[in-house]
C-alpha positions, 0 to 999 in steps of 0.5 A: 792184289786185293786183301792179303794175309801175311807180314809186311809189304813194301814202301814208297820213295820221296815224290820228284818233280815238284812233290813234297815230303808233305804229299803234295801233288805237283803244281798245276799243269795245263792239260786238255781233255779228261782223265780216267783212272782205271784198275784195281786195289792199288789204283783205287788206294786200298790202305791209303785210308781218306776213303771217298764215302761213295766209292763203297767197297771199291775203297777209292782214296783221297791220298791214291795216286790217280787222285794226287795226279789229277789235283796237280792238273787241270783236266776237263774232267776226272773219273776215278773208276778203279776199284778193289778187286778188279780183274781185267774182265772187271775193268773191260765190263765196268770201267770203260764207260768214261773213255771217249775220243776226248779223253787226254789221259789213262792210268791203270794198275791191273792183272794182279788179281787175274794171276791169283796173287791174293791166293798165292800170298795167303797160301804161303803165309799159311803153309810150310815152303813146299806148298807155298813153292808149288802155289807160286808155280802155278802163277807162271803158266798163267801168265805166259798162256791165259794173261796175255789174251786178257791184255790183249782185249782190255788194252784193244778196248781201251785204244778203241775207246779213247783213241787220243789218249796217253795210257800208263800201265804202272806195275807192281812193286816186288813185296820183299827186300832179300838182302838185308839179313834177318827178316820176320815171316816168310823164309828167304825161299818163299820170299824169293819165290813171291818176288820172281812171281812178281817181276814175271808179272811186270815183264808181261805188263810191260811187254803187252804195254808197249805192244800197244803204245802205252807208256809203263810206270815203273812203281817196282823201282819207285819202291826200291828201299822201302820193300817189306824188310826194309827198315821203313816199308811203305806198304802196310805189313799184315794187319789183323785188326783190318786185314783188307789193308795188308800189303797194299801201299800206305799213303807214302806208297801211293806217292811213290805211284805218283812218282812212277807216273810222274816219270813214265 
């Protein structure tokens, strides 16, 4: 999911397993082989600040969970290939060149842009409830009938290129808290629809990852109690000054992703 125009989006739990409130990564652990970080803006770190200058439009951040994960370990190499706006076909075409038989670890978030979540959320924030609902409903046939084959092509390629790697596919956090009463922004029904569509995508992510023997990092659970409408959101709200960061994880949100990766 890339540049979204909405109200407010999600949050991050404290890092467990050696990660401190200051955002420090886990203590260095021995690692053999290389680490390759694939995926979209949730993996590149859009909204987390401290972008690496040479990453350009991909907006890779030193606060992103791949960078934090690598900093806590001693891999022989680190290829930070995740890029804002990436879809499964983009990862397949542009991000797999660093994979080989010596790759030890691969991580990614992918699928949100394929499913059109940016357009879904843009439609919902700018339209009446019925229009939002109709747009969300169009996501389900795509998730059910088109996206599985895209995951198959991508995951098969990863498995072929990096047969010895541990591969962790992280999911997406549901954007809204539904049970805390008053919440500025979308109607309860629209928020419910967006959460339900995210659950559907996460269900496919888990199903396909397990089919290929990949681990699943449950970022959705890591964001519990830190969603939009919670007091302490770990994702950016709609930001009119810089719409590109809207609905993307803050640095705390990236630490929540790190927690999910640590637990996978």
